[in-house]
C-alpha positions in Angstrom: -31.4 27.3 10.6 -30.1 27.3 6.9 -28.1 24.4 5.6 -25.9 26.7 3.5 -25.1 30.4 3.9 -27.4 32.9 2.2 -24.8 34.8 0.2 -25.3 37.0 -2.8 -22.9 37.1 -5.8 -22.0 40.7 -4.9 -20.9 39.7 -1.5 -18.6 37.0 -3.0 -16.2 39.2 -4.8 -12.6 37.9 -4.4 -11.2 40.8 -2.4 -14.1 40.6 0.1 -14.0 36.9 0.4 -10.2 37.1 1.0 -10.8 39.5 3.7 -12.9 36.8 5.4 -10.5 33.9 4.7 -7.0 35.3 4.9 -6.5 34.8 8.6 -8.0 31.3 8.6 -6.0 30.2 5.6 -2.7 31.5 7.0 -3.2 29.1 9.9 -4.9 26.2 8.1 -2.8 25.8 4.9 0.6 25.1 6.6 -1.0 22.2 8.5 -2.0 20.4 5.3 0.0 17.4 4.0 0.1 18.9 0.5 1.3 22.4 1.6 4.7 22.8 -0.1 6.4 25.6 1.8 6.8 23.8 5.2 8.5 26.1 7.7 8.0 29.3 5.7 5.3 31.7 7.1 2.8 33.0 4.6 3.6 36.6 4.0 0.9 37.3 1.4 -2.3 35.7 0.0 -4.2 36.5 -3.2 -7.1 35.0 -5.1 -6.2 33.8 -8.6 -9.7 32.7 -9.4 -13.0 32.0 -7.6 -16.1 30.1 -8.7 -19.3 29.2 -7.0 -19.7 25.4 -7.7 -23.1 25.3 -6.0 -24.8 27.4 -3.3 -22.6 27.4 -0.2 -19.5 25.9 -2.0 -16.6 27.9 -3.5 -13.8 26.7 -5.8 -10.7 28.8 -5.3 -7.2 29.1 -6.6 -5.2 30.8 -3.9 -1.6 32.1 -4.4 0.7 32.2 -1.4 3.9 34.1 -1.0 6.7 33.4 1.4 9.9 35.3 2.2 12.7 33.7 0.2 10.6 31.4 -1.9 8.6 31.6 -5.1 4.8 31.9 -4.9 2.7 28.8 -4.7 -0.8 28.2 -6.0 -3.3 25.9 -4.3 -6.7 24.5 -5.2 -9.3 24.7 -2.5 -13.0 23.7 -2.4 -14.6 25.4 0.6 -18.0 24.9 2.1 -19.9 27.7 3.9 -22.7 27.1 6.3 -24.3 28.8 9.2 -23.6 25.8 11.4 -21.8 22.5 10.7 -23.5 19.2 11.6 -21.5 16.9 13.8 -20.5 14.7 10.8 -18.5 17.6 9.4 -16.8 18.9 12.5 -13.5 17.2 11.4 -13.6 19.3 8.2 -13.9 22.8 9.9 -11.4 25.5 9.0 -12.9 28.2 11.2 -15.3 31.1 11.5 -14.2 34.4 9.9 -14.6 37.5 12.0 -14.7 40.0 9.1 -15.9 40.3 5.5 -19.0 38.7 4.0 -18.4 35.3 5.6 -18.2 36.7 9.2 -19.8 34.5 11.7 -20.3 31.6 9.3 -18.6 28.2 9.3 -15.9 27.6 6.6 -14.8 24.0 6.0 -13.0 21.7 3.5 -15.9 20.8 1.2 -14.1 17.8 -0.2 -14.8 16.1 3.2 -18.5 16.7 2.7 -20.3 13.9 0.8 -22.8 16.3 -0.6 -20.3 18.6 -2.2 -18.1 15.7 -3.4 -21.2 14.1 -5.0 -22.1 17.4 -6.8 -18.5 17.7 -8.0 -18.9 14.3 -9.7 -22.2 15.5 -11.3 -20.2 18.4 -12.8 -17.8 15.8 -14.4 -20.7 13.7 -15.6 -22.2 16.6 -17.6 -19.5 18.4 -19.5 -19.8 22.2 -19.5 -18.5 25.4 -17.8 -18.7 27.1 -14.5 -17.0 30.5 -14.6 -13.4 29.8 -15.7 -13.8 26.1 -15.0 -14.3 23.6 -17.8 -15.5 20.0 -17.3 -14.9 17.4 -19.9 -15.6 13.7 -20.2 -14.4 10.9 -22.6 -17.1 10.4 -25.1 -16.8 6.6 -24.9 -17.1 6.4 -21.1 -20.2 6.2 -18.9 -20.3 7.6 -15.4 -23.4 6.6 -13.4 -25.2 9.1 -11.2 -25.4 8.9 -7.4 -22.2 7.1 -6.7 -21.3 7.4 -3.0 -18.0 9.3 -2.4 -15.3 8.6 0.1 -12.0 10.3 0.8 -9.0 8.1 0.1 -6.8 7.9 3.2 -3.1 8.0 3.3 -0.3 10.5 2.8 -0.7 12.2 -0.5 0.5 15.4 -2.2 -3.1 15.7 -3.6 -6.6 14.7 -2.6 -8.3 11.7 -4.0 -12.0 10.8 -3.8 -13.4 7.3 -4.6 -16.9 7.1 -6.0 -18.8 3.9 -5.5 -15.6 1.9 -5.7 -15.8 2.5 -9.4 -14.0 5.7 -10.1 -11.3 7.8 -8.4 -10.9 11.5 -8.7 -7.6 13.1 -8.1 -7.6 16.8 -7.4 -4.3 18.5 -7.7 -3.7 20.6 -4.6 -0.6 22.4 -5.6 -1.3 23.9 -9.0 1.3 24.6 -11.6 0.0 26.3 -14.7 -0.2 24.0 -17.8 -1.3 20.5 -18.7 -0.6 18.0 -15.9 1.2 14.9 -17.1 -1.3 12.8 -15.0 -3.9 13.7 -17.7 -1.7 14.0 -20.7 0.2 10.8 -20.4 -2.6 8.3 -19.5 -4.8 9.8 -22.3 -2.0 9.3 -24.8 -1.3 5.8 -23.6 -5.0 4.9 -23.8 -4.9 5.9 -27.5 -1.9 3.6 -28.0 -3.9 0.7 -26.4 -1.6 0.4 -23.4 -3.6 -1.6 -20.9 -1.1 -1.1 -18.0 -2.4 2.4 -17.3 -6.1 3.2 -16.3 -7.5 5.6 -18.9 -9.0 9.0 -17.9 -12.7 9.1 -17.9 -13.3 12.8 -17.2 -11.3 15.8 -16.1 -11.6 19.5 -15.4 -9.4 22.5 -15.9 -9.4 26.3 -15.7 -8.9 29.0 -18.3 -7.7 31.5 -15.7 -5.0 32.7 -15.7 -4.3 30.1 -18.5 -5.3 26.6 -19.3 -4.4 24.4 -16.3 -5.4 20.9 -15.3 -7.2 20.7 -11.9 -8.4 17.1 -11.6 -8.7 13.8 -13.3 -11.3 11.0 -12.9 -10.2 7.4 -13.7 -11.4 3.9 -13.1 -10.8 2.7 -9.6 -9.2 -0.8 -9.4 -11.2 -2.0 -6.4 -9.5 -5.3 -6.0 -6.0 -4.0 -6.5 -3.3 -3.6 -3.8 -0.4 -1.2 -4.1 3.1 -2.5 -4.5 4.3 -1.0 -1.2 1.7 -2.9 0.8 2.4 -6.1 -1.1 6.1 -5.8 -0.5 5.7 -5.2 3.3 3.3 -8.2 3.5 6.0 -10.3 1.9 8.6 -9.1 4.3 6.4 -9.6 7.3 5.7 -13.2 6.2 9.4 -13.9 5.5 8.6 -14.6 1.8 10.4 -13.7 -1.4 9.1 -10.9 -3.7 11.2 -11.8 -6.7 8.4 -13.2 -8.9 6.3 -10.1 -8.3 9.4 -7.8 -8.9 10.2 -9.6 -12.2 6.6 -9.1 -13.5 6.7 -5.5 -12.3 9.9 -5.0 -14.3 8.1 -6.3 -17.4 5.2 -4.0 -16.8 7.5 -1.0 -16.5 9.2 -1.9 -19.7 5.9 -2.2 -21.5 4.8 1.3 -20.3 8.2 2.7 -21.5 7.8 1.1 -24.9 4.3 2.5 -25.3 5.5 6.0 -24.2 8.3 5.8 -26.8 5.6 5.1 -29.5 3.4 8.0 -28.4 6.0 10.7 -27.6 8.9 10.8 -30.0 12.2 9.9 -28.2 15.4 12.0 -28.6 18.7 10.4 -29.6 21.5 10.6 -26.9 23.8 13.6 -27.0 27.1 13.8 -25.2 26.6 17.5 -24.4 23.3 16.7 -22.6 25.2 14.3 -20.3 27.1 17.3 -19.0 23.9 19.3 -18.5 22.3 16.4 -16.6 25.4 16.0 -14.4 25.5 19.7 -13.7 21.8 19.7 -12.6 22.4 16.7 -10.4 25.4 18.3 -8.8 23.5 21.5 -8.2 20.7 19.5 -6.4 23.4 17.7 -4.4 25.0 20.9 -3.2 21.6 22.5 -2.4 20.5 19.4 -0.4 23.8 19.3 1.5 23.4 22.9 2.6 20.1 21.9 4.3 21.0 18.3 5.5 24.3 18.5 7.4 24.7 14.7 7.5 25.0 14.7 3.7 27.9 17.1 3.5 30.7 14.5 4.1 29.6 12.4 1.1 29.4 15.3 -1.4 32.9 14.9 -3.0 32.5 11.2 -3.6 28.9 11.4 -4.8 29.9 14.0 -7.4 32.0 11.3 -8.9 28.9 9.4 -10.0 27.8 12.5 -11.9 31.2 13.1 -13.4 31.1 9.8 -15.2 27.8 10.8 -16.8 29.3 14.2 -17.8 32.1 12.3 -19.6 29.6 10.5 -21.8 27.8 7.9 -19.8 24.6 8.0 -21.8 23.8 5.5 -24.6 20.0 5.3 -25.0 17.5 7.8 -26.3 15.7 10.1 -23.8 11.9 9.7 -23.8 8.8 10.5 -21.8 8.8 8.5 -18.5 6.8 8.2 -15.4 9.0 10.5 -13.4 8.3 9.4 -9.9 8.1 5.6 -10.0 8.1 3.6 -6.8 6.1 0.8 -5.2 3.4 3.2 -4.1 2.7 4.1 -7.7 1.9 0.6 -9.0 -1.1 -1.6 -8.3 -1.5 -5.3 -8.6 -4.9 -6.8 -9.4 -4.8 -10.6 -9.7 -1.5 -11.4 -11.4 -1.3 -8.1 -13.4 0.5 -4.9 -12.5 -0.8 -1.4 -13.4 1.1 1.9 -13.3 -0.6 5.0 -11.9 0.1 8.6 -10.9 2.1 10.1 -13.9 2.2 13.5 -12.2 5.9 13.2 -11.5 7.5 14.8 -8.4 5.1 17.6 -7.5 8.0 19.7 -6.0 9.7 20.0 -9.4 8.6 22.4 -12.1 5.9 21.2 -14.5 8.1 21.9 -17.6 10.8 19.6 -16.1 8.3 16.8 -15.4 7.1 16.9 -19.0 10.7 16.7 -20.4 12.2 13.7 -22.2 14.4 11.8 -19.8 16.4 8.6 -19.5 14.2 5.5 -18.7 16.8 4.5 -16.1 15.5 7.3 -13.9 12.2 5.4 -13.4 14.2 2.2 -12.8 16.4 4.0 -10.2 13.2 5.1 -8.4 11.9 1.6 -8.2 15.2 0.3 -7.0 15.2 2.9 -4.2 11.7 1.8 -3.3 12.8 -1.8 -2.8 15.5 -0.4 -0.4 12.9 1.6 1.5 10.7 -1.5 1.9 13.6 -3.6 3.2 14.4 -0.9 5.8 10.9 -1.1 7.2 11.6 -4.6 8.5 13.8 -5.0 11.6 16.4 -6.2 11.3 17.1 -4.6 7.9 16.8 -7.0 5.0 19.4 -5.8 2.5 19.6 -9.2 0.6 15.8 -9.2 0.1 16.1 -5.7 -1.5 19.1 -6.9 -3.6 17.1 -9.9 -4.9 14.1 -7.7 -5.8 16.3 -5.2 -7.6 17.9 -8.0 -9.7 14.5 -9.6 -10.5 13.0 -6.2 -11.5 15.9 -5.4 -13.9 15.7 -8.9 -15.3 12.0 -8.6 -16.0 12.6 -5.2 -17.6 15.3 -6.6 -19.8 13.0 -9.5 -20.9 10.4 -7.1 -22.2 12.6 -4.1 -23.4 15.3 -6.1 -25.1 18.0 -4.1 -23.2 19.2 -4.6 -19.6 19.3 -1.5 -17.4 22.2 -3.0 -15.5 24.3 -2.4 -18.5 23.8 1.4 -18.1 25.9 1.3 -14.9 27.1 4.9 -14.8 23.7 6.4 -15.6 21.8 4.1 -13.3 24.2 4.9 -10.4 23.9 8.6 -11.1 20.1 8.6 -11.1 19.9 6.4 -8.0 22.2 8.9 -6.3 20.1 11.8 -7.4 17.0 10.1 -6.1 18.5 9.3 -2.7 19.6 13.0 -2.4 16.0 14.0 -3.1 14.9 11.5 -0.5 17.3 12.8 2.1 16.1 16.4 1.7 12.5 15.3 1.8 12.9 13.1 4.9 14.9 15.9 6.7 12.0 18.3 6.1 9.0 16.0 6.7 10.0 12.7 8.3 13.3 12.9 10.2 12.9 9.4 11.6 13.2 8.1 8.0 16.4 10.0 7.2 18.7 7.0 7.9 17.2 5.2 5.0 18.5 7.4 2.2 21.6 8.2 4.2 22.5 4.5 4.2 22.1 4.4 0.4 24.1 7.5 -0.1 26.9 6.0 2.1 26.9 2.9 -0.1 26.8 4.9 -3.4 29.6 7.2 -2.2 31.7 4.1 -1.4 31.0 2.7 -4.9 31.9 6.0 -6.5 
């Protein structure tokens, strides 16, 4: 019995491979955590690019179409064997009944230690594989033979940890262009910002145009994410204000470094109107899908109207874009900021735009609220103290206090809670009361 399937290059033409995979992927893709079009059946599949990474392992970019939605592109690494050993049964996708892969076992190769290890070897030795390009930072060393393991937890991407020394993030939903999770940390590393782990290696594709596919960074093995630390504090009945203050300082340091690397843009009253209009449009769209949100719409719009009237006073700049307690790590007494990809559901061009720093601050304030809701009974005063400490720490490092940007901070916190309500309604209905409670509070304040 062969370990991998004996396939020729001719038999691996994209149309023929798609003939084998289409039926399996229509069923498998919607079940994945990172699949974006939940609830929309796949009406069409096409292969954007296909590369043989090593015998029995295909790298694919697959485009999906859905009635009423724009096409989505996904990155897949698929293994092909005659039979799967028991250790890979959890990775199985299925057995095609047609095309060149008929009768063979197809599986998610990122769950296969052998394929994951060979992917690291590609990153260790820069070069090309078809349209794929592998690059490594010249000053970084990546040892061979590091044992891979898949990082558990809910993610919009897939992360592999190698020997507890490096972590590789593979972007599952692909948007064409340079991903901020490569662009921003590389720029910050050049600025000497020690709050963000610097990329060690990365890979991208030239087809259909240059697009980031994955980034390898140092793995902070002794670090704990902020969400876990916050929940531990709540469970123990302890304060989290000291940690929140230092996290505010760390956030300000990252913002200051970003303003040095990427030139900020002075505030413009006209842009306040554009921002408010975009927020209002998102509010209306969310309310059409989340009936519980509809009664609050008129009062929530009031928060945006203040911004439209000129509630912006600081320059826009590059920011994190999706900052919350799950995007920060604490090692010893030091905070680090990770995952600069932004909100994956939003267009890449939007995620790379200059924006108000208070958007990041609003995201973290909402995260404190989420943590407080995880404890029964709800701990609103715990969240309030964390929010105040975070803003105080930010003000100490940034020389301006986000609490003075009352209108803009309220608008961004409202916009974030609207996003959360739509997300929870689609994916985690049991969590919907958390953003709804915030929206009720924000509507009353408006």
